N, C-alpha and C positions, 0 to 999 in steps of 0.2 A: 445660947441659941437666940435669945431675944436681941442681944447686942448685934449679932450677925445680921438678923433680919432688918434691924433698924439701920445698920450701916449700909446694907444693900439698897434700902429705900432711899436713903439720903443720896447715895451715889446715882441712883436712877433719876432722882429729881434734879440733881446738879447737872446731869447730862441734858436735861430738857431745857434748862435756863437759856442757853444760846439760841435754841429753836424758838422759844417764846419771844425773846428779845428781837430776833430777826423778823418775826411776823408782825411785830408791833411798830415797825419803822414807818409804815404808811399812816399818815394822820387822817382820821375820818373828819370830814367837814360836814356841817349840817346842810340840809337842803336849802335853808334860807341864806347861805353864804353866797355873796356876789363877789366877782373879781373886780379889782380896781387898782388905781395908782394912788398911793398915799404919800403925802409929804407932810411931815410934822414940822410945824412952824414954832410957835410959842405955846406949849401945851396949856390948855386943852384945844387950842386952835390948830387945825390941820387943813390941808387942801386934799380933797378926794376927787380924782378925775378932773383936776384943774378948778374945782369949785370949792369955795370956802365952806368948811364944815367944823364940827366940834366933837371931841371925844366925850362920851357920857361919864358922869362921876362913877368911878370904879371900873372904867373900861379896862379890858385885859388885852394886852398885846403879846403875842407869842412869836418868838424868833424861829428861825429855820430849825433849831434844835428842840423846839416846842417848850422852851423855858420862857418864863415871863420876863418881859422887858419893860423898863420905864420909858415913857414917851420922851423924856429929855435925852435918853441915850440915842434916839433916832432923829434928833433935831437937824434939820437941813437936808436929810436924806430923802430921796424919792424911791419908793419901794413898790414892787408888785405884791399885792396882798389879796386875801379873801377876807371879807368882813361881813358883820351883821349889824343891824341897827335896832334900836328900841322903838317903842311906839311914837315917841316925840321926834324921831329921825336922827337922834344922836348915835354916833358910832359906839357900839357896845363891845364887840369882840373883833380882834384883828389877828390874822395869821400871816406872817411874812413868809412868802413862798420860796421853796427851794427851786432850782432850775428844773428839776424833774416835775414838780407840781405845777410850775408855770407852763410847762410844755403840754399839759393835759388840756386839750381843746376839743370841742368848744366848752366854754364856761360862761354862764350868763353874767352880764355886766349891769343889767337893770332888772327890776322886779317884774316888769312885763315879759321879758325874755324867760325868766325863771318860771313864771306862771304858764307860759306856752310850751316850754320844753319838758322833757321827761328826765328825771334823775334816778340813777341806779346807785343806792348807797353802798352796796357790796363792792362794786368796782370803782366807785367814786367818779362816775362819768355821766355826762349829760348827752342827750340826743335831741336833735331838732326834729320837729314834725315833718 
């Protein structure tokens, strides 16, 4: 009897796995994430929106599949990204955007825009005042 109940529970949980995986495909971005164009030059040197910048020590770059990438893997590429910076202005976190994520507009490109706009973390959308 216990084996039957355990087997039924395992089957029920296995049926939920595809549903949970399907719901977790949308990546949640923090409210501090800005959109930009990133070109990796000679790591840690990059160009962000055409301006020279640097990756912070321990910077994390996530690809479209949300897996970590090494900066050297992206050398020479220009990518549409969301990014955050640390207190010294170095780039701390980077998310390479999928076509669907890049199509979500508007998204702030400056800290001043982010301060003036409203962010809804549930729908991952920004609205202008």
